[in-house]
C-alpha positions as CSV (number, residue, x, y, z in Angstrom):
1,M,15.6,-15.4,1.6
2,K,12.3,-13.7,1.0
3,R,11.5,-10.8,3.3
4,A,7.9,-11.2,4.5
5,L,5.3,-9.6,6.6
6,F,2.8,-11.6,8.7
7,S,-0.6,-10.7,10.0
8,A,-3.8,-12.4,11.1
9,F,-4.5,-12.7,7.4
10,A,-1.1,-13.1,5.8
11,T,1.7,-15.4,6.5
12,V,4.1,-12.9,4.4
13,V,33.7,-0.3,2.3
14,L,34.5,3.0,4.0
15,V,36.7,2.7,7.2
16,V,36.0,5.2,9.9
17,A,36.9,5.4,13.6
18,G,35.7,2.2,15.2
19,G,34.1,1.0,12.0
20,G,36.7,-1.2,10.4
21,V,35.7,-4.5,8.8
22,A,36.9,-7.8,10.3
23,T,38.5,-9.8,7.5
24,A,37.9,-13.4,6.7
25,S,39.4,-16.1,4.5
26,D,37.9,-19.1,3.0
27,G,36.1,-21.1,5.6
28,A,36.2,-18.3,8.1
29,P,33.1,-16.7,9.6
30,P,31.4,-13.9,7.5
31,R,33.0,-10.5,7.8
32,T,31.4,-8.3,10.4
33,T,32.0,-4.6,11.1
34,H,33.5,-3.7,14.5
35,G,31.1,-0.9,15.5
36,P,27.8,-1.2,17.5
37,C,25.7,-2.0,14.4
38,Q,27.7,-5.1,13.5
39,Y,26.7,-5.3,9.8
40,T,27.5,-9.0,8.9
41,Q,28.0,-10.4,5.4
42,T,25.6,-13.1,4.3
43,P,27.6,-15.4,2.0
44,D,24.6,-17.6,1.3
45,E,22.7,-14.6,0.2
46,P,25.0,-12.6,-2.1
47,P,24.2,-8.9,-2.9
48,A,21.7,-8.2,-5.6
49,R,23.9,-5.3,-6.5
50,S,27.6,-5.0,-5.5
51,V,27.9,-2.9,-2.4
52,P,30.4,-2.9,0.6
53,L,29.5,-3.2,4.2
54,P,28.3,0.1,5.6
55,P,30.5,2.3,7.8
56,D,30.0,1.4,11.4
57,P,31.4,4.2,13.6
58,R,31.8,3.6,17.3
59,R,29.3,6.4,17.9
60,T,26.6,5.8,15.4
61,P,24.7,9.1,14.7
62,S,21.5,8.9,16.7
63,R,20.1,12.4,16.5
64,G,18.3,14.3,13.9
65,T,16.4,13.4,10.7
66,V,17.4,13.0,7.1
67,D,15.0,13.9,4.3
68,M,15.2,11.6,1.2
69,E,14.0,12.5,-2.3
70,V,12.5,9.5,-4.0
71,P,10.9,10.2,-7.3
72,T,9.0,7.2,-8.7
73,T,7.2,6.4,-11.9
74,Q,3.9,7.0,-10.0
75,G,4.9,10.2,-8.3
76,A,7.0,11.5,-5.5
77,L,7.7,9.3,-2.4
78,P,9.6,11.5,0.0
79,L,10.9,9.7,3.1
80,H,11.9,11.2,6.4
81,L,14.5,9.1,8.2
82,D,14.7,9.3,12.0
83,R,18.1,8.5,13.5
84,A,16.8,8.4,17.0
85,K,14.3,5.6,16.3
86,A,16.8,3.4,14.5
87,P,20.4,4.7,14.1
88,C,21.8,1.5,12.5
89,T,19.0,1.2,10.1
90,V,19.2,4.8,9.0
91,Q,23.0,4.4,8.6
92,S,22.5,1.4,6.4
93,F,19.7,3.0,4.3
94,L,21.8,6.1,3.6
95,H,24.8,3.9,2.7
96,L,22.7,1.9,0.2
97,A,21.2,5.1,-1.3
98,Q,24.6,6.7,-1.7
99,H,25.8,3.7,-3.6
100,G,22.8,3.8,-5.9
101,F,21.5,0.4,-4.7
102,Y,17.9,1.5,-4.8
103,D,18.0,3.3,-8.1
104,R,15.7,1.9,-10.8
105,T,14.3,-0.7,-8.5
106,V,10.7,-1.8,-8.5
107,C,8.4,-2.0,-5.5
108,H,7.5,-5.7,-5.9
109,R,4.7,-6.2,-3.4
110,L,1.4,-4.6,-2.6
111,T,-0.7,-5.9,0.3
112,A,-4.3,-5.0,0.8
113,Y,-5.6,-7.2,3.6
114,P,-8.1,-5.6,5.9
115,T,-5.4,-5.2,8.6
116,L,-2.3,-5.0,6.5
117,K,-1.9,-2.3,3.8
118,V,1.7,-1.8,2.7
119,L,3.9,-1.4,-0.3
120,Q,7.2,-3.3,-0.2
121,C,10.3,-2.1,-2.0
122,G,14.1,-2.3,-1.9
123,D,14.9,-5.5,-3.8
124,P,16.9,-4.8,-7.1
125,T,15.8,-8.3,-8.4
126,G,12.1,-7.4,-8.0
127,T,11.4,-10.9,-6.6
128,G,11.4,-10.4,-2.9
129,E,14.5,-12.5,-2.7
130,G,17.2,-9.9,-3.2
131,G,19.2,-8.0,-0.6
132,P,22.5,-6.1,0.0
133,G,24.6,-9.2,0.9
134,Y,24.6,-8.3,4.6
135,K,22.3,-8.3,7.6
136,Y,22.1,-6.4,10.9
137,K,20.2,-6.2,14.1
138,D,16.6,-5.2,14.8
139,E,15.9,-1.8,16.4
140,L,12.3,-2.6,17.3
141,P,9.7,0.0,18.2
142,V,8.7,0.2,21.9
143,N,6.0,2.8,21.8
144,L,3.5,1.7,19.1
145,P,-0.1,1.7,20.4
146,P,-2.0,-1.6,20.5
147,A,-3.9,-2.4,17.3
148,P,-7.6,-1.8,17.8
149,T,-8.4,-4.7,15.6
150,D,-6.5,-7.2,17.7
151,P,-8.3,-8.0,21.0
152,T,-5.3,-10.1,22.2
153,G,-3.1,-7.1,22.3
154,A,-0.2,-8.9,20.6
155,R,-0.3,-6.7,17.5
156,R,0.6,-3.1,17.3
157,L,-0.6,-0.3,15.2
158,Y,1.7,0.4,12.3
159,G,-0.1,3.6,11.3
160,R,-0.5,5.1,7.9
161,G,2.7,6.8,6.8
162,L,5.2,4.7,8.7
163,L,8.4,3.5,7.1
164,A,9.7,0.2,8.3
165,M,12.1,-2.7,7.5
166,A,10.9,-6.0,6.1
167,N,12.8,-9.0,7.3
168,A,13.1,-12.8,7.2
169,G,13.1,-13.2,11.0
170,P,14.9,-11.7,14.0
171,D,18.0,-9.6,13.1
172,T,17.8,-10.2,9.3
173,N,17.4,-6.6,8.2
174,G,18.9,-5.9,4.8
175,S,17.6,-3.6,2.1
176,Q,13.9,-4.3,1.8
177,F,11.5,-1.9,3.4
178,F,7.8,-1.2,3.4
179,V,5.7,1.9,3.5
180,V,2.3,1.8,5.2
181,Y,-0.6,3.4,3.2
182,G,-3.4,2.3,5.6
183,D,-3.4,1.5,9.3
184,S,-2.0,-2.0,9.8
185,A,-1.9,-4.5,12.6
186,L,1.5,-6.3,13.1
187,R,3.5,-7.8,15.8
188,P,6.2,-5.3,16.8
189,N,8.8,-7.3,15.0
190,Y,9.6,-4.7,12.3
191,T,12.0,-1.8,12.7
192,V,10.4,1.6,12.2
193,F,12.9,4.1,11.0
194,G,10.9,7.0,9.6
195,T,7.8,8.3,7.8
196,V,6.5,9.1,4.4
197,G,5.9,12.7,3.4
198,A,2.5,14.0,2.4
199,D,3.2,13.8,-1.3
200,G,4.2,10.2,-0.8
201,L,0.9,9.3,0.8
202,T,-0.8,10.6,-2.4
203,T,1.4,8.4,-4.5
204,L,0.8,5.4,-2.2
205,D,-3.0,5.9,-2.5
206,K,-2.7,6.0,-6.3
207,V,-0.8,2.7,-6.3
208,A,-3.1,1.1,-3.9
209,A,-6.2,2.2,-5.9
210,G,-4.6,0.5,-8.9
211,G,-4.9,-2.8,-7.2
212,I,-2.9,-6.0,-7.5
213,E,-2.3,-8.0,-10.6
214,P,-4.6,-11.0,-10.8
215,T,-3.3,-14.5,-11.4
216,A,-4.8,-17.7,-12.8
217,Q,-4.9,-19.0,-9.3
218,D,-6.4,-15.9,-7.8
219,P,-8.4,-13.5,-10.0
220,A,-8.9,-11.1,-7.1
221,P,-5.7,-11.1,-5.0
222,V,-5.0,-9.0,-1.9
223,D,-1.3,-9.6,-1.9
224,G,1.0,-9.6,-4.9
225,T,2.5,-7.4,-7.7
226,P,1.0,-3.9,-8.0
227,V,-0.9,-3.2,-11.2
228,L,0.7,0.2,-11.4
229,R,4.4,-0.5,-11.8
230,T,6.2,1.6,-9.2
231,E,9.8,2.1,-9.9
232,L,12.1,4.0,-7.6
233,L,14.0,6.2,-10.1
234,R,16.6,7.2,-7.5
235,V,16.9,7.5,-3.7
236,R,19.1,10.4,-2.4
237,P,19.2,12.7,0.6
238,S,17.4,16.0,-0.1
239,C,19.7,18.9,-1.1
240,R,17.5,21.1,1.2
241,H,18.5,19.1,4.2
């Protein structure tokens, strides 16, 4: 299922304590971890790359930050993960990174609407359809300010530099994420789990300036494949952390 973003302009296994995996046989419900994050297999959406369900300890780490080194073909894209904001999301992201799930994957979507400016990544298929073969709950932000461009107050400001999960509806987080290169107005339906480092903002500005590939149907698109191919070469915790 395609992970999309929507705005006014765009309708877009390790076993640890308490973290065992419920088994299933043919015809039984999908496997789900026993911890608080309840990572659940999605049989109808198999993994784009083979990866087990994440560890799900009874006490999911919820303090501190984790720095990630993310070299790309367009420059560095360092990420700072915040466990306090979204402990289950950070746990999953680190799990996928440690299994090489994100390595050599392409950021498939650049959006340049007036109120939605993001680069979307995290799908090994590069189509927007791929994921890790599991889903998990939302950890939605509660303190984002109202978007100044939305007089109704329904949308919130996803500010430049935020790191958040893309999804296909409530509680469908998987592997796809987006980084915000310009202040954006979105309903607060997307889990925020960190920020982009200063060098990463420079890289994002470069990719955004390159524009979006035109198509026969739309010679000047504001949503689509970036002209500057942006491949995540690897995603790993920083050795300095």
